[in-house]
Each structure stands twice: as structure tokens, then as C-alpha cells.
ZADO-1210 file (C-alpha; in nm, 4 decimals, padded with zeros to 6 digits):
<atoms>
<atom x="-00.6890" y="01.5256" z="-00.0955" code="MET" pos="1"/>
<atom x="-01.0300" y="01.3620" z="-00.0865" code="ILE" pos="2"/>
<atom x="-01.2331" y="01.5115" z="-00.3636" code="ALA" pos="3"/>
<atom x="-01.5581" y="01.6848" z="-00.3066" code="GLY" pos="4"/>
<atom x="-01.7437" y="02.0056" z="-00.3622" code="SER" pos="5"/>
<atom x="-01.5481" y="02.3044" z="-00.2481" code="ALA" pos="6"/>
<atom x="-01.8548" y="02.4578" z="-00.0865" code="SER" pos="7"/>
<atom x="-01.9999" y="02.1446" z="00.0697" code="ALA" pos="8"/>
<atom x="-01.9113" y="01.9816" z="00.3986" code="THR" pos="9"/>
<atom x="-01.6118" y="01.7525" z="00.3309" code="PRO" pos="10"/>
<atom x="-01.7363" y="01.3929" z="00.2926" code="PRO" pos="11"/>
<atom x="-01.4567" y="01.2606" z="00.5138" code="VAL" pos="12"/>
<atom x="-01.5848" y="01.4736" z="00.8008" code="LEU" pos="13"/>
<atom x="-01.9423" y="01.3538" z="00.7475" code="ILE" pos="14"/>
<atom x="-01.8203" y="00.9916" z="00.7458" code="ALA" pos="15"/>
<atom x="-01.6252" y="01.0453" z="01.0656" code="LEU" pos="16"/>
<atom x="-01.9239" y="01.1984" z="01.2448" code="ILE" pos="17"/>
<atom x="-02.1606" y="00.9227" z="01.1280" code="ILE" pos="18"/>
<atom x="-01.9186" y="00.6486" z="01.2313" code="GLY" pos="19"/>
<atom x="-01.8655" y="00.7917" z="01.5783" code="MET" pos="20"/>
<atom x="-02.2389" y="00.8565" z="01.6238" code="ALA" pos="21"/>
<atom x="-02.3247" y="00.4955" z="01.5360" code="LEU" pos="22"/>
<atom x="-02.0578" y="00.3677" z="01.7741" code="ALA" pos="23"/>
<atom x="-02.2187" y="00.5749" z="02.0472" code="HIS" pos="24"/>
<atom x="-02.5803" y="00.4804" z="01.9716" code="LEU" pos="25"/>
<atom x="-02.5702" y="00.1091" z="01.8848" code="VAL" pos="26"/>
<atom x="-02.3648" y="-00.2020" z="01.9489" code="ASP" pos="27"/>
<atom x="-02.1257" y="-00.2267" z="01.6543" code="VAL" pos="28"/>
<atom x="-01.9308" y="-00.5262" z="01.7849" code="SER" pos="29"/>
<atom x="-02.0995" y="-00.7720" z="01.5401" code="PRO" pos="30"/>
<atom x="-01.9418" y="-00.5713" z="01.2586" code="ALA" pos="31"/>
<atom x="-01.5948" y="-00.5763" z="01.4139" code="ALA" pos="32"/>
<atom x="-01.4361" y="-00.7947" z="01.1450" code="ALA" pos="33"/>
<atom x="-01.5725" y="-00.5841" z="00.8597" code="GLY" pos="34"/>
<atom x="-01.4799" y="-00.2623" z="01.0372" code="THR" pos="35"/>
<atom x="-01.1234" y="-00.3825" z="01.0863" code="GLU" pos="36"/>
<atom x="-01.0970" y="-00.4890" z="00.7197" code="PHE" pos="37"/>
<atom x="-01.2283" y="-00.1538" z="00.5985" code="THR" pos="38"/>
<atom x="-01.0047" y="00.0480" z="00.8310" code="ALA" pos="39"/>
<atom x="-00.6966" y="-00.1334" z="00.7040" code="ARG" pos="40"/>
<atom x="-00.7292" y="-00.3047" z="00.3643" code="ALA" pos="41"/>
<atom x="-00.9841" y="-00.0668" z="00.2082" code="ILE" pos="42"/>
<atom x="-00.7885" y="00.2307" z="00.3383" code="LEU" pos="43"/>
<atom x="-00.4683" y="00.1121" z="00.1706" code="ARG" pos="44"/>
<atom x="-00.6568" y="00.0403" z="-00.1519" code="LEU" pos="45"/>
<atom x="-00.7931" y="00.3966" z="-00.1489" code="GLY" pos="46"/>
<atom x="-00.4461" y="00.5450" z="-00.1001" code="ILE" pos="47"/>
<atom x="-00.3205" y="00.3402" z="-00.3976" code="ALA" pos="48"/>
<atom x="-00.6073" y="00.4662" z="-00.6149" code="PHE" pos="49"/>
<atom x="-00.5182" y="00.8265" z="-00.5280" code="LEU" pos="50"/>
<atom x="-00.2210" y="00.8006" z="-00.7611" code="GLY" pos="51"/>
<atom x="-00.4507" y="00.8262" z="-01.0614" code="VAL" pos="52"/>
<atom x="-00.5215" y="01.1916" z="-00.9763" code="ARG" pos="53"/>
<atom x="-00.1628" y="01.3087" z="-01.0230" code="LEU" pos="54"/>
<atom x="-00.0998" y="01.5103" z="-01.3376" code="SER" pos="55"/>
<atom x="00.2621" y="01.5643" z="-01.4355" code="ILE" pos="56"/>
<atom x="00.1513" y="01.8026" z="-01.7122" code="ASP" pos="57"/>
<atom x="-00.0239" y="02.0290" z="-01.4630" code="GLN" pos="58"/>
<atom x="00.2743" y="02.0261" z="-01.2311" code="ILE" pos="59"/>
<atom x="00.5169" y="02.0995" z="-01.5174" code="ALA" pos="60"/>
<atom x="00.3047" y="02.3958" z="-01.6296" code="ALA" pos="61"/>
<atom x="00.3455" y="02.5676" z="-01.2913" code="LEU" pos="62"/>
<atom x="00.7058" y="02.6732" z="-01.3351" code="GLY" pos="63"/>
<atom x="01.0074" y="02.5976" z="-01.1194" code="ALA" pos="64"/>
<atom x="00.9336" y="02.8584" z="-00.8513" code="SER" pos="65"/>
<atom x="00.5881" y="02.7236" z="-00.7647" code="ALA" pos="66"/>
<atom x="00.7163" y="02.3657" z="-00.7628" code="VAL" pos="67"/>
<atom x="01.0056" y="02.4541" z="-00.5309" code="LEU" pos="68"/>
<atom x="00.7816" y="02.6465" z="-00.2908" code="ILE" pos="69"/>
<atom x="00.5303" y="02.3648" z="-00.2738" code="SER" pos="70"/>
<atom x="00.7929" y="02.0907" z="-00.2345" code="ALA" pos="71"/>
<atom x="00.9681" y="02.3049" z="00.0253" code="GLY" pos="72"/>
<atom x="00.6430" y="02.3205" z="00.2223" code="ALA" pos="73"/>
<atom x="00.6434" y="01.9427" z="00.2552" code="VAL" pos="74"/>
<atom x="01.0081" y="01.9321" z="00.3626" code="LEU" pos="75"/>
<atom x="00.9502" y="02.2118" z="00.6132" code="LEU" pos="76"/>
<atom x="00.6631" y="02.0342" z="00.7830" code="MET" pos="77"/>
<atom x="00.8271" y="01.6908" z="00.7929" code="LEU" pos="78"/>
<atom x="01.1374" y="01.8451" z="00.9509" code="SER" pos="79"/>
<atom x="01.0654" y="02.1693" z="01.1393" code="ALA" pos="80"/>
<atom x="00.6958" y="02.0892" z="01.1765" code="GLY" pos="81"/>
<atom x="00.7732" y="01.7558" z="01.3393" code="THR" pos="82"/>
<atom x="01.0417" y="01.9118" z="01.5582" code="GLY" pos="83"/>
<atom x="00.8035" y="02.1846" z="01.6671" code="LEU" pos="84"/>
<atom x="00.5434" y="01.9271" z="01.7712" code="ALA" pos="85"/>
<atom x="00.8071" y="01.7408" z="01.9715" code="LEU" pos="86"/>
<atom x="00.9053" y="02.0636" z="02.1480" code="LEU" pos="87"/>
<atom x="00.5401" y="02.1187" z="02.2362" code="LEU" pos="88"/>
<atom x="00.5309" y="01.7809" z="02.4087" code="GLY" pos="89"/>
<atom x="00.3792" y="01.5533" z="02.1438" code="MET" pos="90"/>
<atom x="00.5020" y="01.1924" z="02.1060" code="PRO" pos="91"/>
<atom x="00.7247" y="01.1237" z="01.8074" code="ARG" pos="92"/>
<atom x="00.4750" y="00.9263" z="01.5970" code="SER" pos="93"/>
<atom x="00.1947" y="01.1708" z="01.6759" code="ARG" pos="94"/>
<atom x="00.4212" y="01.4596" z="01.5736" code="SER" pos="95"/>
<atom x="00.4936" y="01.2961" z="01.2372" code="ILE" pos="96"/>
<atom x="00.1241" y="01.2258" z="01.1824" code="LEU" pos="97"/>
<atom x="00.0289" y="01.5870" z="01.2484" code="SER" pos="98"/>
<atom x="00.3136" y="01.7350" z="01.0434" code="ALA" pos="99"/>
<atom x="00.2412" y="01.5059" z="00.7492" code="GLY" pos="100"/>
<atom x="-00.1261" y="01.5987" z="00.7450" code="ALA" pos="101"/>
<atom x="-00.0448" y="01.9707" z="00.7479" code="VAL" pos="102"/>
<atom x="00.2439" y="01.9479" z="00.5039" code="GLY" pos="103"/>
<atom x="00.1154" y="01.7069" z="00.2388" code="ILE" pos="104"/>
<atom x="-00.2576" y="01.6637" z="00.1824" code="CYS" pos="105"/>
<atom x="-00.4590" y="01.6803" z="00.4997" code="GLY" pos="106"/>
<atom x="-00.6899" y="01.3913" z="00.5816" code="ALA" pos="107"/>
<atom x="-00.5551" y="01.1668" z="00.3054" code="SER" pos="108"/>
<atom x="-00.1980" y="01.2089" z="00.4262" code="ALA" pos="109"/>
<atom x="-00.3002" y="01.1409" z="00.7857" code="ALA" pos="110"/>
<atom x="-00.4739" y="00.8199" z="00.6810" code="LEU" pos="111"/>
<atom x="-00.1782" y="00.7087" z="00.4681" code="ALA" pos="112"/>
<atom x="00.0868" y="00.7880" z="00.7281" code="ILE" pos="113"/>
<atom x="-00.1100" y="00.6153" z="01.0040" code="SER" pos="114"/>
<atom x="-00.0839" y="00.2846" z="00.8173" code="THR" pos="115"/>
<atom x="00.2975" y="00.2843" z="00.8286" code="VAL" pos="116"/>
<atom x="00.3618" y="00.4180" z="01.1780" code="LEU" pos="117"/>
<atom x="00.4557" y="00.1706" z="01.4536" code="PRO" pos="118"/>
<atom x="00.1568" y="-00.0101" z="01.6029" code="ALA" pos="119"/>
<atom x="00.0137" y="00.1695" z="01.9038" code="ASP" pos="120"/>
<atom x="-00.3171" y="00.1157" z="02.0887" code="PRO" pos="121"/>
<atom x="-00.3860" y="00.4891" z="02.0610" code="ALA" pos="122"/>
<atom x="-00.3018" y="00.5179" z="01.6891" code="ARG" pos="123"/>
<atom x="-00.6580" y="00.5002" z="01.5564" code="GLU" pos="124"/>
<atom x="-00.7820" y="00.7615" z="01.8018" code="ARG" pos="125"/>
<atom x="-00.4913" y="00.9868" z="01.7105" code="GLN" pos="126"/>
<atom x="-00.5607" y="00.9385" z="01.3401" code="THR" pos="127"/>
<atom x="-00.9268" y="01.0322" z="01.3834" code="ILE" pos="128"/>
<atom x="-00.8315" y="01.3443" z="01.5786" code="ALA" pos="129"/>
<atom x="-00.5779" y="01.4428" z="01.3128" code="THR" pos="130"/>
<atom x="-00.8277" y="01.3919" z="01.0293" code="VAL" pos="131"/>
<atom x="-01.0899" y="01.6018" z="01.2081" code="ALA" pos="132"/>
<atom x="-00.8479" y="01.8814" z="01.2938" code="LEU" pos="133"/>
<atom x="-00.6885" y="01.8897" z="00.9476" code="ALA" pos="134"/>
<atom x="-01.0310" y="01.9121" z="00.7833" code="THR" pos="135"/>
<atom x="-01.1499" y="02.1866" z="01.0186" code="ALA" pos="136"/>
<atom x="-00.8322" y="02.3950" z="00.9808" code="LEU" pos="137"/>
<atom x="-00.8384" y="02.3482" z="00.6043" code="SER" pos="138"/>
<atom x="-01.1946" y="02.4790" z="00.5890" code="THR" pos="139"/>
<atom x="-01.1042" y="02.7822" z="00.8023" code="ILE" pos="140"/>
<atom x="-00.8049" y="02.8487" z="00.5758" code="ALA" pos="141"/>
<atom x="-01.0285" y="02.8297" z="00.2676" code="MET" pos="142"/>
<atom x="-01.2362" y="03.1148" z="00.4087" code="LEU" pos="143"/>
<atom x="-00.9533" y="03.3305" z="00.5457" code="LEU" pos="144"/>
<atom x="-00.6660" y="03.2914" z="00.3004" code="TYR" pos="145"/>
<atom x="-00.8336" y="03.4662" z="00.0021" code="PRO" pos="146"/>
<atom x="-00.8769" y="03.7757" z="00.2207" code="MET" pos="147"/>
<atom x="-00.5151" y="03.7516" z="00.3344" code="ILE" pos="148"/>
<atom x="-00.3982" y="03.7168" z="-00.0277" code="ALA" pos="149"/>
<atom x="-00.5886" y="04.0297" z="-00.1289" code="LEU" pos="150"/>
<atom x="-00.4567" y="04.2172" z="00.1747" code="ARG" pos="151"/>
<atom x="-00.0996" y="04.1246" z="00.0807" code="LEU" pos="152"/>
<atom x="-00.1520" y="04.2373" z="-00.2779" code="GLY" pos="153"/>
<atom x="-00.0982" y="03.8973" z="-00.4362" code="PHE" pos="154"/>
<atom x="-00.1854" y="03.8622" z="-00.8018" code="ASP" pos="155"/>
<atom x="-00.3850" y="03.5594" z="-00.9222" code="GLN" pos="156"/>
<atom x="-00.0828" y="03.3334" z="-00.9647" code="ILE" pos="157"/>
<atom x="00.0717" y="03.4317" z="-00.6323" code="GLU" pos="158"/>
<atom x="-00.2603" y="03.3741" z="-00.4578" code="ALA" pos="159"/>
<atom x="-00.2910" y="03.0348" z="-00.6267" code="ALA" pos="160"/>
<atom x="00.0581" y="02.9354" z="-00.5094" code="ILE" pos="161"/>
<atom x="-00.0286" y="03.0531" z="-00.1585" code="PHE" pos="162"/>
<atom x="-00.3443" y="02.8420" z="-00.1477" code="PHE" pos="163"/>
<atom x="-00.1957" y="02.5335" z="-00.3107" code="GLY" pos="164"/>
<atom x="00.1179" y="02.5312" z="-00.0966" code="ALA" pos="165"/>
<atom x="-00.0438" y="02.6010" z="00.2407" code="SER" pos="166"/>
<atom x="-00.4048" y="02.4707" z="00.2562" code="ILE" pos="167"/>
<atom x="-00.4285" y="02.1088" z="00.3679" code="HIS" pos="168"/>
<atom x="-00.7056" y="01.9458" z="00.1601" code="ASP" pos="169"/>
<atom x="-00.7441" y="01.9764" z="-00.2167" code="VAL" pos="170"/>
<atom x="-01.1173" y="02.0552" z="-00.2197" code="SER" pos="171"/>
<atom x="-01.0561" y="02.3535" z="00.0085" code="GLN" pos="172"/>
<atom x="-00.7631" y="02.4585" z="-00.2096" code="VAL" pos="173"/>
<atom x="-00.9999" y="02.4659" z="-00.5067" code="ALA" pos="174"/>
<atom x="-01.2583" y="02.6544" z="-00.3022" code="GLY" pos="175"/>
<atom x="-01.0112" y="02.9238" z="-00.2010" code="ALA" pos="176"/>
<atom x="-00.8912" y="02.9622" z="-00.5591" code="GLY" pos="177"/>
<atom x="-01.2476" y="02.9882" z="-00.6868" code="ALA" pos="178"/>
<atom x="-01.2982" y="03.2913" z="-00.4627" code="MET" pos="179"/>
<atom x="-01.0328" y="03.4678" z="-00.6712" code="ILE" pos="180"/>
<atom x="-01.1033" y="03.3362" z="-01.0233" code="SER" pos="181"/>
<atom x="-01.1435" y="03.0109" z="-01.2190" code="PRO" pos="182"/>
<atom x="-00.7830" y="03.0401" z="-01.3395" code="ASP" pos="183"/>
<atom x="-00.6616" y="03.0835" z="-00.9820" code="ALA" pos="184"/>
<atom x="-00.8559" y="02.7729" z="-00.8787" code="ALA" pos="185"/>
<atom x="-00.6891" y="02.5649" z="-01.1523" code="SER" pos="186"/>
<atom x="-00.3422" y="02.6960" z="-01.0690" code="ALA" pos="187"/>
<atom x="-00.3991" y="02.6399" z="-00.6964" code="ALA" pos="188"/>
<atom x="-00.4967" y="02.2768" z="-00.7511" code="VAL" pos="189"/>
<atom x="-00.1939" y="02.2259" z="-00.9773" code="ALA" pos="190"/>
<atom x="00.0297" y="02.3683" z="-00.7033" code="THR" pos="191"/>
<atom x="-00.1349" y="02.1369" z="-00.4547" code="LYS" pos="192"/>
<atom x="-00.0535" y="01.8393" z="-00.6788" code="LEU" pos="193"/>
<atom x="00.3158" y="01.8964" z="-00.6115" code="VAL" pos="194"/>
<atom x="00.2510" y="01.8261" z="-00.2432" code="ARG" pos="195"/>
<atom x="00.0327" y="01.5285" z="-00.3337" code="VAL" pos="196"/>
<atom x="00.3172" y="01.3924" z="-00.5474" code="ALA" pos="197"/>
<atom x="00.5314" y="01.3929" z="-00.2336" code="CYS" pos="198"/>
<atom x="00.2869" y="01.1605" z="-00.0541" code="LEU" pos="199"/>
<atom x="00.4337" y="00.8297" z="-00.1733" code="ALA" pos="200"/>
<atom x="00.8034" y="00.9129" z="-00.1173" code="PRO" pos="201"/>
<atom x="00.7260" y="01.0766" z="00.2191" code="ALA" pos="202"/>
<atom x="00.5245" y="00.7775" z="00.3423" code="VAL" pos="203"/>
<atom x="00.7933" y="00.5402" z="00.2106" code="ALA" pos="204"/>
<atom x="01.0562" y="00.7325" z="00.4094" code="ALA" pos="205"/>
<atom x="00.8389" y="00.7239" z="00.7224" code="ILE" pos="206"/>
<atom x="00.7841" y="00.3498" z="00.6726" code="LEU" pos="207"/>
<atom x="01.1584" y="00.2926" z="00.6420" code="PHE" pos="208"/>
<atom x="01.2336" y="00.4938" z="00.9567" code="LEU" pos="209"/>
<atom x="00.9454" y="00.3323" z="01.1466" code="SER" pos="210"/>
<atom x="01.0664" y="-00.0146" z="01.0517" code="THR" pos="211"/>
<atom x="01.4196" y="00.0736" z="01.1561" code="ARG" pos="212"/>
<atom x="01.3428" y="00.2579" z="01.4812" code="PHE" pos="213"/>
<atom x="00.9805" y="00.1712" z="01.5620" code="GLY" pos="214"/>
<atom x="01.0557" y="-00.0647" z="01.8476" code="THR" pos="215"/>
<atom x="01.1275" y="00.2268" z="02.0808" code="LYS" pos="216"/>
<atom x="00.8781" y="00.3183" z="02.3528" code="ASP" pos="217"/>
<atom x="00.7242" y="-00.0268" z="02.3436" code="GLY" pos="218"/>
<atom x="00.5929" y="00.0120" z="01.9889" code="GLN" pos="219"/>
<atom x="00.6133" y="-00.2631" z="01.7299" code="SER" pos="220"/>
<atom x="00.7268" y="-00.2021" z="01.3755" code="THR" pos="221"/>
<atom x="00.4626" y="-00.1635" z="01.1021" code="PRO" pos="222"/>
<atom x="00.4026" y="-00.4638" z="00.8751" code="PRO" pos="223"/>
<atom x="00.6212" y="-00.4684" z="00.5662" code="ARG" pos="224"/>
<atom x="00.3070" y="-00.5295" z="00.3606" code="SER" pos="225"/>
<atom x="00.2348" y="-00.1595" z="00.4176" code="SER" pos="226"/>
<atom x="00.4779" y="-00.0885" z="00.1339" code="PHE" pos="227"/>
<atom x="00.2543" y="-00.2487" z="-00.1298" code="PHE" pos="228"/>
<atom x="-00.0026" y="00.0304" z="-00.1351" code="PHE" pos="229"/>
<atom x="00.2797" y="00.2769" z="-00.2122" code="LEU" pos="230"/>
<atom x="00.3732" y="00.0646" z="-00.5126" code="ILE" pos="231"/>
<atom x="00.0070" y="00.0745" z="-00.6143" code="GLY" pos="232"/>
<atom x="00.0052" y="00.4546" z="-00.5808" code="PHE" pos="233"/>
<atom x="00.3112" y="00.4808" z="-00.8073" code="ALA" pos="234"/>
<atom x="00.1651" y="00.2405" z="-01.0655" code="LEU" pos="235"/>
<atom x="-00.1663" y="00.4285" z="-01.0772" code="MET" pos="236"/>
<atom x="00.0159" y="00.7598" z="-01.1187" code="ALA" pos="237"/>
<atom x="00.2335" y="00.6169" z="-01.3949" code="ALA" pos="238"/>
<atom x="-00.0644" y="00.4626" z="-01.5731" code="GLY" pos="239"/>
<atom x="-00.2574" y="00.7884" z="-01.5618" code="SER" pos="240"/>
<atom x="00.0285" y="01.0039" z="-01.6894" code="ASN" pos="241"/>
<atom x="00.1456" y="00.7605" z="-01.9568" code="LEU" pos="242"/>
<atom x="-00.2034" y="00.7300" z="-02.1033" code="GLY" pos="243"/>
<atom x="-00.2703" y="00.3713" z="-01.9952" code="ALA" pos="244"/>
<atom x="-00.5559" y="00.4868" z="-01.7693" code="ILE" pos="245"/>
<atom x="-00.7796" y="00.7433" z="-01.9349" code="THR" pos="246"/>
<atom x="-01.1378" y="00.8637" z="-01.9618" code="GLY" pos="247"/>
<atom x="-01.3981" y="00.6711" z="-01.7674" code="TYR" pos="248"/>
<atom x="-01.1381" y="00.4394" z="-01.6147" code="PHE" pos="249"/>
<atom x="-00.9411" y="00.7296" z="-01.4702" code="ARG" pos="250"/>
<atom x="-01.2579" y="00.8876" z="-01.3336" code="GLU" pos="251"/>
<atom x="-01.3705" y="00.5526" z="-01.1982" code="GLY" pos="252"/>
<atom x="-01.0467" y="00.4957" z="-01.0077" code="PHE" pos="253"/>
<atom x="-01.0624" y="00.8534" z="-00.8763" code="SER" pos="254"/>
<atom x="-01.4164" y="00.8026" z="-00.7459" code="GLN" pos="255"/>
<atom x="-01.3142" y="00.4652" z="-00.6023" code="ALA" pos="256"/>
<atom x="-01.0354" y="00.6402" z="-00.4103" code="ALA" pos="257"/>
<atom x="-01.2859" y="00.8788" z="-00.2548" code="THR" pos="258"/>
<atom x="-01.5217" y="00.5925" z="-00.1673" code="PHE" pos="259"/>
<atom x="-01.2453" y="00.3856" z="-00.0067" code="CYS" pos="260"/>
<atom x="-01.1077" y="00.6716" z="00.2017" code="LEU" pos="261"/>
<atom x="-01.4512" y="00.7857" z="00.3165" code="VAL" pos="262"/>
<atom x="-01.5451" y="00.4262" z="00.4062" code="ALA" pos="263"/>
<atom x="-01.2185" y="00.3794" z="00.5956" code="ALA" pos="264"/>
<atom x="-01.2758" y="00.7023" z="00.7868" code="THR" pos="265"/>
<atom x="-01.6261" y="00.5890" z="00.8835" code="ALA" pos="266"/>
<atom x="-01.4799" y="00.2566" z="00.9995" code="ALA" pos="267"/>
<atom x="-01.2249" y="00.4367" z="01.2150" code="LEU" pos="268"/>
<atom x="-01.5134" y="00.6362" z="01.3616" code="GLY" pos="269"/>
<atom x="-01.6932" y="00.3128" z="01.4475" code="LEU" pos="270"/>
<atom x="-01.3860" y="00.1957" z="01.6354" code="LYS" pos="271"/>
<atom x="-01.3610" y="00.5122" z="01.8420" code="SER" pos="272"/>
<atom x="-01.5820" y="00.7211" z="02.0667" code="SER" pos="273"/>
<atom x="-01.6446" y="01.0853" z="02.1360" code="ILE" pos="274"/>
<atom x="-01.5075" y="01.0424" z="02.4871" code="GLY" pos="275"/>
<atom x="-01.1845" y="00.8886" z="02.3593" code="ALA" pos="276"/>
<atom x="-01.1452" y="01.1670" z="02.1058" code="LEU" pos="277"/>
<atom x="-01.1967" y="01.4335" z="02.3715" code="MET" pos="278"/>
<atom x="-00.9310" y="01.2656" z="02.5835" code="SER" pos="279"/>
<atom x="-00.6732" y="01.3891" z="02.3328" code="GLU" pos="280"/>
<atom x="-00.7042" y="01.7299" z="02.4994" code="GLY" pos="281"/>
<atom x="-00.6078" y="02.0677" z="02.3559" code="TRP" pos="282"/>
<atom x="-00.2425" y="01.9984" z="02.2761" code="ARG" pos="283"/>
<atom x="-00.3019" y="01.8352" z="01.9324" code="PRO" pos="284"/>
<atom x="-00.5152" y="02.1345" z="01.8290" code="LEU" pos="285"/>
<atom x="-00.2538" y="02.3838" z="01.9438" code="ILE" pos="286"/>
<atom x="00.0212" y="02.1906" z="01.7662" code="VAL" pos="287"/>
<atom x="-00.1675" y="02.1728" z="01.4353" code="MET" pos="288"/>
<atom x="-00.2605" y="02.5417" z="01.4523" code="VAL" pos="289"/>
<atom x="00.1041" y="02.6354" z="01.5092" code="VAL" pos="290"/>
<atom x="00.2173" y="02.4059" z="01.2266" code="GLN" pos="291"/>
<atom x="-00.0455" y="02.5577" z="00.9967" code="THR" pos="292"/>
<atom x="00.0669" y="02.9121" z="01.0814" code="LEU" pos="293"/>
<atom x="00.4318" y="02.8162" z="01.0264" code="LEU" pos="294"/>
<atom x="00.3470" y="02.6730" z="00.6856" code="LEU" pos="295"/>
<atom x="00.1481" y="02.9826" z="00.5827" code="ALA" pos="296"/>
<atom x="00.4289" y="03.2140" z="00.6997" code="ALA" pos="297"/>
<atom x="00.6850" y="03.0163" z="00.4994" code="TYR" pos="298"/>
<atom x="00.4786" y="03.0315" z="00.1788" code="VAL" pos="299"/>
<atom x="00.4069" y="03.4032" z="00.2158" code="ILE" pos="300"/>
<atom x="00.7740" y="03.4693" z="00.2800" code="GLY" pos="301"/>
<atom x="00.8804" y="03.2615" z="-00.0198" code="ALA" pos="302"/>
<atom x="00.6387" y="03.4440" z="-00.2505" code="ILE" pos="303"/>
<atom x="00.7680" y="03.7829" z="-00.1331" code="HIS" pos="304"/>
<atom x="01.1270" y="03.6629" z="-00.1753" code="PHE" pos="305"/>
<atom x="01.0594" y="03.5712" z="-00.5388" code="LEU" pos="306"/>
<atom x="00.9336" y="03.9258" z="-00.6022" code="ARG" pos="307"/>
<atom x="01.2747" y="04.0698" z="-00.5131" code="ILE" pos="308"/>
</atoms>
């Protein structure tokens, strides 16, 4: 959900690469305190600011069918997507992280979910891998899905629903829609907002379950303070839609969200290494590819069902 040019390299990916490169080239230990603060506090602040981007008017204009398909995509990934990852041998928390990134809003969802999962020494490395994979798969989808939509005979609205309900990151959703038409791009982003609107309740549910069951497998429960950024997300969304945050202030908070999330991603990169990332192996990639294909198949099937 991190904003950026649809045709440019996603800023979150650039930040991740720069952070990991610096960690490899220089001694970053003197900046450990600042890196830790950015990777935690600034990250949560950025997630809270994301709420300002929600538009209830845009979501309402979609129609019930598009809203149900998009909301169903989130439920599918958090249930079947997580179960599928578990069947493929992924740990429980890692399965939730991957499914949430695919089902909700890519890198932003991965970053948000990681803050409420039980503490684990490998969590930051897993988050970095998930962010990188979600961004890469989202970019591939942006290039391939418009061709698939045309092949399937989708009209502009159907194509927009397909993009918005199945591509991970919002900038790539907009890019795919723009390959069809400006109207398709707008409708695709609006469809995507339904999934974004599910971010706060989904993360709150994960936080509740993690707090209740997170002590398994030697993991500690996440701090209860994690819940405050979800309250911030809801307040920002309410302020934006009720007219309390408008104009330059709304744009300012939106840009601040991008800055915070990009900075937090760079900080996570500083705390990791290329070797540690490679140690994740091929399984996370295979899992996210399968989850992505499952999500696309569901959306295509739902669109065809609505034609009947």
C-alpha cells in the first residue's frame, strides 16, 4: 500500500536494498539504537498514518459485488492461505505473515502484521523476505494481469476488480489499471481500498490471537502497546472521511506514512544481511507464489460467477 509511481521501482524495495547494502559494507552498530527505534516506533507511526488514505466514498461507489469479492479475498488468504502455508511446512507465524501480505496490501500489511506477531529472533529476517517477495510478485502481476484480463474477455470494470482484489501493492494495482484505461485505474484502486480497510481489523484479530496463544513454541506474546497504532489507524481514517483532515493536511499525513514505512524498511535492512535473507531458502517463495495463484483464481472465478 506504499504509494509511489506505478512505473517506477517501488520505494520500499529501494530502501530495503540500500539498508542491506549498508549493513554489508560498513559497521552500522553505532546506529543500533536509532535503527531499533525506526524499525519499531516509526514503523507503527507509519501504519497509523496509512488510515488517512482510506476513502469510504470510493469504496461505496464500487457496488456490493466488488466489495464482497475484495473482502472475500482477504478472508480467503487469512484462512485458506494460512492453512496452505502450514501444509507446505511453514511455521504458524510465518504463514500468517505471508498470507496477510498477499491478502491485504503487500509490503504494508507485512510490516503491520510483523509488529503484532509473537517475538521471535527470526521475525525481522522473515519480515524482510516477505516484503521483498510481495513487492516482486506484485510487480510481476502488474505486468501479467492486464494480458490475462484481456484474454479472459473482462470489461474495464471486471478488469479493475481483478486487479484491485488480487494484486498485492496499491501502486502496482494502479499501474495495471492504467494499462487498460484511466477509469480502470481509478476503479482498481477503489477496489484495493476494500482490502486496505481490512488491515486494522485483521491485524487486531492477529494481535488478539497472538496474545492469547503466542507463548507456544517458545515465543513470547507481543506487547499490548502494539494495539495503539491500530487505534491511530482508525482515528486517521475517521478524520479523513468525516472531513476533519482535508487538503494539505491529508496529503501531508499520506506522505508521512510513505516516509515512515520506507524508513522502517531501510532500518530492517540495516539489521539484516544478504546471507541471512538467503538462508530463508526457496520455501517462502513457493508458498507466496501458490498463495498468489490461489488468490487470482478465486477472483477470476468470482467475476465469472457474477456473470451468470
